[in-house]
C-alpha positions in Angstrom: -46.8 -32.5 3.1 -50.5 -32.6 2.4 -52.5 -35.7 3.1 -54.6 -37.3 0.3 -57.7 -35.9 2.0 -56.2 -32.4 2.0 -55.2 -32.7 -1.6 -58.7 -33.8 -2.5 -60.3 -31.0 -0.5 -58.2 -28.5 -2.3 -59.1 -30.0 -5.7 -62.8 -29.8 -4.9 -62.4 -26.2 -3.8 -60.9 -25.5 -7.2 -63.7 -27.4 -8.9 -66.5 -25.5 -7.1 -64.9 -22.1 -7.8 -63.7 -22.6 -11.3 -64.9 -25.7 -13.1 -68.6 -24.7 -13.2 -67.6 -22.7 -16.3 -65.5 -25.6 -17.7 -62.2 -24.3 -16.5 -59.2 -26.5 -16.0 -57.9 -27.5 -12.6 -54.3 -28.8 -12.2 -53.1 -30.8 -9.2 -51.7 -28.5 -6.3 -48.3 -27.3 -7.2 -48.5 -28.2 -10.8 -48.5 -25.8 -13.8 -51.3 -26.6 -16.3 -49.8 -26.8 -19.8 -51.5 -24.9 -22.5 -53.4 -27.2 -24.9 -52.2 -27.2 -28.5 -54.7 -26.3 -31.2 -55.1 -30.0 -32.0 -56.2 -30.6 -28.4 -58.6 -27.7 -28.1 -61.6 -28.3 -25.8 -64.6 -29.2 -28.0 -68.1 -28.1 -27.4 -70.4 -30.9 -26.3 -73.8 -31.4 -27.9 -76.3 -33.3 -25.8 -79.3 -35.1 -27.2 -81.8 -37.4 -25.6 -81.8 -40.9 -26.9 -84.5 -42.3 -24.7 -86.6 -41.3 -21.7 -89.1 -42.7 -19.2 -86.6 -44.9 -17.4 -86.3 -45.2 -13.7 -82.9 -45.4 -11.9 -81.0 -46.9 -14.9 -77.8 -48.4 -13.6 -75.7 -49.6 -16.5 -75.5 -49.8 -20.3 -73.8 -51.8 -23.0 -73.9 -51.6 -26.8 -74.7 -54.5 -29.1 -72.9 -54.9 -32.4 -76.0 -53.7 -34.3 -75.9 -50.4 -32.4 -78.8 -51.1 -30.0 -78.2 -50.5 -26.3 -79.0 -52.8 -23.4 -79.9 -50.9 -20.2 -80.5 -52.1 -16.7 -82.8 -50.4 -14.2 -82.1 -51.0 -10.5 -85.5 -50.9 -8.8 -87.6 -52.1 -11.7 -85.2 -55.0 -12.1 -85.6 -54.5 -15.8 -83.4 -55.0 -18.9 -84.4 -53.0 -21.9 -83.4 -52.7 -25.5 -83.0 -49.1 -26.6 -83.3 -48.7 -30.4 -83.3 -45.0 -31.3 -85.9 -43.5 -29.0 -87.8 -46.9 -28.6 -87.4 -48.6 -25.2 -88.5 -52.2 -25.3 -88.4 -54.3 -22.1 -86.6 -57.6 -22.6 -88.4 -60.7 -21.3 -86.2 -60.9 -18.3 -87.0 -62.7 -15.0 -87.3 -59.5 -12.9 -89.2 -61.4 -10.1 -86.0 -63.3 -9.3 -84.1 -60.1 -8.5 -83.9 -59.0 -4.8 -84.4 -55.2 -4.7 -83.7 -53.3 -1.5 -82.2 -49.9 -1.0 -79.1 -49.5 -3.1 -79.3 -53.1 -4.4 -81.3 -54.5 -7.3 -80.4 -55.0 -10.9 -77.1 -53.2 -11.3 -74.0 -53.8 -13.4 -74.2 -55.1 -17.0 -71.5 -56.1 -19.6 -71.9 -57.3 -23.2 -69.6 -60.1 -24.2 -67.0 -59.1 -26.7 -68.0 -62.1 -28.8 -71.7 -61.3 -28.7 -72.2 -61.7 -32.4 -71.3 -65.4 -32.0 -72.5 -66.3 -28.5 -75.2 -63.6 -27.8 -74.1 -63.5 -24.2 -74.3 -60.7 -21.7 -73.8 -60.5 -17.9 -75.6 -58.8 -15.0 -74.8 -58.2 -11.3 -77.9 -58.3 -9.2 -79.5 -58.9 -5.8 -80.9 -62.4 -5.2 -82.7 -64.4 -2.5 -81.1 -67.6 -1.4 -83.1 -70.8 -0.7 -82.9 -70.3 3.0 -84.3 -66.8 2.8 -81.2 -64.7 3.2 -79.9 -62.5 0.4 -76.7 -62.0 -1.6 -75.4 -60.3 -4.7 -74.5 -62.5 -7.7 -73.1 -62.4 -11.2 -75.3 -64.0 -13.8 -74.8 -65.0 -17.5 -77.6 -64.7 -20.1 -78.1 -65.3 -23.8 -80.2 -62.9 -25.9 -82.2 -65.0 -28.3 -82.3 -64.1 -32.0 -86.1 -64.5 -32.5 -89.0 -62.3 -31.2 -87.1 -59.1 -32.1 -84.2 -60.1 -29.8 -86.2 -59.5 -26.6 -86.2 -63.0 -25.2 -83.4 -64.2 -22.9 -82.2 -67.6 -21.8 -80.4 -68.0 -18.5 -76.8 -69.3 -18.9 -76.2 -69.7 -15.2 -74.8 -68.2 -12.0 -71.2 -67.3 -12.5 -70.6 -66.1 -8.9 -72.8 -66.0 -5.8 -72.2 -65.1 -2.2 -71.3 -61.5 -2.6 -72.5 -60.2 0.8 -75.8 -58.3 1.3 -77.5 -57.0 4.4 -80.1 -54.3 4.1 -79.2 -53.6 0.5 -76.8 -50.8 1.4 -73.4 -50.8 -0.4 -74.4 -53.5 -2.9 -71.8 -52.4 -5.6 -71.7 -53.8 -8.3 -70.0 -52.9 -11.6 -68.9 -55.3 -14.3 -66.2 -55.1 -17.0 -64.9 -57.6 -19.5 -61.1 -56.9 -19.5 -59.1 -57.0 -22.7 -57.6 -60.4 -21.7 -61.2 -61.8 -21.4 -61.5 -61.8 -17.7 -64.7 -60.6 -16.1 -64.0 -58.0 -13.5 -66.5 -57.3 -10.7 -66.5 -54.3 -8.3 -68.3 -55.0 -5.1 -69.5 -53.1 -2.0 -68.8 -54.0 1.6 -72.5 -54.5 2.5 -71.9 -52.0 5.3 -70.1 -54.6 7.3 -66.9 -53.4 8.8 -64.8 -56.6 8.5 -65.6 -57.4 4.9 -63.2 -55.1 3.0 -60.0 -56.7 4.5 -61.3 -60.2 5.0 -59.9 -62.1 2.0 -62.5 -64.9 2.6 -65.3 -62.4 1.9 -66.3 -61.2 -1.6 -67.4 -57.8 -0.2 -65.4 -54.6 -0.5 -63.3 -56.0 -3.3 -62.5 -56.1 -7.0 -62.8 -59.7 -8.2 -61.8 -61.4 -11.4 -63.2 -64.6 -12.9 -63.6 -66.6 -16.1 -66.7 -65.3 -17.8 -67.7 -68.7 -19.1 -66.9 -71.1 -16.3 -67.2 -68.7 -13.4 -64.0 -70.0 -11.9 -61.4 -67.7 -10.4 -59.1 -66.1 -13.0 -55.9 -68.1 -13.1 -53.7 -65.0 -13.0 -55.3 -63.5 -9.9 -52.8 -62.7 -7.1 -54.2 -65.3 -4.7 -54.9 -68.0 -7.3 -53.1 -70.7 -5.3 -54.9 -70.0 -2.0 -56.5 -73.0 -0.3 -59.6 -70.9 0.3 -61.6 -70.8 -3.0 -63.2 -67.4 -2.2 -59.8 -65.8 -1.8 -58.8 -66.9 -5.3 -61.3 -64.5 -6.8 -59.8 -61.4 -5.2 -57.9 -59.0 -7.3 -57.8 -56.0 -4.8 -59.3 -55.4 -1.4 -59.9 -52.7 1.2 -62.7 -51.0 -0.8 -65.9 -49.4 0.5 -68.4 -49.4 -2.3 -67.1 -49.8 -5.8 -69.4 -48.0 -8.3 -67.2 -48.0 -11.4 -64.5 -50.2 -13.0 -62.7 -49.0 -16.1 -59.7 -50.1 -18.2 -57.2 -47.7 -19.7 -55.4 -48.2 -23.0 -52.4 -50.3 -22.1 -54.4 -52.5 -19.8 -54.4 -50.7 -16.4 -57.6 -51.2 -14.4 -59.2 -48.4 -12.4 -62.0 -48.2 -9.8 -64.4 -45.4 -8.8 -65.7 -45.5 -5.2 -68.1 -43.8 -2.9 -66.6 -42.4 0.3 -68.6 -42.0 3.6 -69.2 -38.2 3.9 -65.7 -37.4 2.6 -63.2 -38.8 0.1 -64.8 -40.4 -2.9 -61.9 -42.1 -4.7 -60.5 -43.0 -8.1 -57.9 -45.8 -7.7 -55.4 -47.3 -10.0 -55.7 -51.0 -9.2 -52.7 -53.1 -8.4 -52.9 -56.9 -8.2 -53.2 -57.9 -4.6 -53.4 -54.3 -3.5 -55.0 -53.1 -0.2 -56.9 -49.8 -0.6 -57.2 -49.2 3.1 -60.9 -49.1 4.1 -61.3 -50.8 7.5 -64.3 -49.3 9.4 -64.1 -51.3 12.7 -65.2 -51.9 15.4 -68.8 -52.1 14.2 -69.2 -50.0 11.1 -67.2 -46.9 12.1 -67.3 -44.5 9.1 -65.1 -41.9 10.8 -62.0 -43.8 9.9 -60.0 -42.7 6.9 -61.1 -43.9 3.5 -57.5 -45.0 3.0 -56.0 -45.8 6.4 -52.2 -45.9 6.1 -51.8 -47.0 9.7 -53.0 -50.5 8.9 -50.5 -53.4 8.7 -48.8 -53.8 5.3 -48.9 -51.5 2.3 -51.9 -49.4 1.3 -52.4 -47.7 -2.0 -53.5 -44.1 -2.0 -56.2 -42.7 -4.3 -55.2 -41.1 -7.6 -58.0 -38.7 -7.1 -60.0 -37.9 -4.0 -63.0 -35.6 -3.6 -62.0 -34.4 -0.1 -64.8 -32.8 1.8 -67.7 -33.2 0.9 -68.2 -36.2 -1.4 -69.5 -35.8 -4.9 -70.9 -39.3 -4.9 -68.9 -40.4 -8.0 -70.4 -43.4 -9.8 -69.7 -45.2 -13.0 -66.8 -44.2 -15.3 -65.0 -45.1 -18.5 -62.0 -43.8 -20.4 -62.8 -41.9 -23.6 -60.7 -42.0 -26.7 -60.8 -40.5 -30.2 -59.3 -37.4 -31.8 -62.7 -35.7 -31.8 -62.5 -35.4 -28.1 -59.6 -32.9 -28.3 -58.4 -31.9 -24.8 -60.8 -34.5 -23.2 -59.2 -37.3 -25.1 -57.8 -40.1 -22.9 -59.8 -38.8 -19.8 -61.5 -41.0 -17.3 -65.1 -39.8 -17.5 -66.9 -40.2 -14.2 -70.6 -39.5 -13.5 -71.5 -38.0 -10.1 -74.8 -38.3 -8.3 -74.9 -35.9 -5.4 -73.0 -33.1 -7.2 -74.9 -33.7 -10.4 -72.1 -33.4 -12.9 -69.6 -35.3 -15.1 -65.9 -35.1 -14.4 -63.2 -35.6 -17.1 -60.0 -36.7 -15.3 -56.8 -36.7 -17.2 -53.8 -38.8 -15.9 -50.3 -38.8 -17.2 -48.3 -41.9 -18.3 -47.3 -42.5 -14.7 -51.0 -42.5 -13.7 -50.7 -39.1 -11.9 -53.6 -36.7 -12.0 -53.0 -33.8 -14.4 -56.4 -32.1 -14.9 -60.0 -32.3 -14.0 -62.6 -30.7 -16.2 -66.3 -30.4 -15.4 -68.1 -29.4 -18.7 -70.9 -26.8 -18.1 -72.9 -28.5 -20.9 -73.4 -31.6 -18.7 -74.6 -29.9 -15.6 -78.3 -29.6 -16.5 -79.4 -33.2 -16.2 -79.2 -34.0 -12.5 -77.6 -37.1 -11.1 -75.4 -39.1 -13.5 -75.0 -42.8 -12.8 -72.9 -44.0 -15.7 -70.7 -42.7 -18.6 -70.1 -45.2 -21.5 -68.4 -44.7 -24.8 -70.2 -45.9 -27.9 -68.5 -47.5 -30.9 -68.8 -44.3 -32.9 -66.9 -42.4 -30.2 -69.8 -40.5 -28.6 -70.6 -40.9 -25.0 -73.8 -42.2 -23.4 -74.8 -40.9 -20.0 -77.5 -42.4 -17.7 -79.3 -40.1 -15.4 -80.5 -41.4 -12.0 -83.1 -39.0 -10.7 -85.9 -41.4 -10.2 -89.6 -40.9 -10.7 -89.7 -42.6 -14.1 -88.2 -39.6 -15.7 -84.6 -40.7 -16.3 -82.9 -40.4 -19.6 -80.3 -42.0 -21.8 -78.3 -39.1 -23.2 -75.8 -39.0 -26.1 -72.9 -36.6 -25.8 -71.1 -35.6 -29.1 -68.0 -33.4 -29.2 -68.0 -30.8 -31.9 
């Protein structure tokens, strides 16, 4: 029987040989079903919404159609209105920027029209001089063109940080109202399986009070940090997405092999335990550890693609892509459309040729009208916000 790594390597071989032309790859041993006419693969039209950004990390849409975008190294929040990019009056000087850490994840509150709230995940410097990653709440004021913000507080602090490596950090407001946070392990080997550390986890909290979500698996634990934990044993969570029906998924960076897409189970261990020290030669999912570990639903195998942010895409206009988890990739400079069946098993992976001309892709996000937004992450102040329309 093939190991998860072998399956992933075989899938990547198929991707490299066939998907550059937009072909379909089925899991090993499976027969790819022919798509009915109603599910034909649409052509994808790409237009540039905005340019001149630098390492944009996340995006959210406001009810009026404008976009909020974060930039990691500039520690800047901008409003994108058509092709206009207007920096928000955001306290960038309070964001700790180092390596992979800076101003990262963003989520717009589902009740934004009433409360004007949005959330960021960002590096910060503590009063004693050490650093951490924390989740912040903000209010976008109505006056001054909507470019002024008011701080609404720190929802969660103490997510570990060292040099800035493996800072995470993706945000998602779940359908039930919980704020989900995907974190990195800060390149510290003991963090992922230490339930008293916030690193190498997915966390869940109340987006108004910042308290641990009451339905978390360890909600009755005596240790307060442990009460935030939804899943553990992660390396560097770059994407968090919710599928119709409520299931949560994560997208993660592997070391030099085995990027992963995981179906999250409450209290689940995803098997990253790089000790002693920070030993990156251990398996991304180590099934020899005590207890039960959950294997990846998709793995890149060897080498990594550096998968990043992702979201599920819906709408009849997407045809054969409909219902796919759309994942941006950095190192391999592509976008993957992963289709899973009702039992969360991988069916197909498509890599549209139309989306391979833009370099590194940090995030894929579906707009209210059904189109996709992609954020490129090539640096040099030349990054773009792209609109992808099926036709």
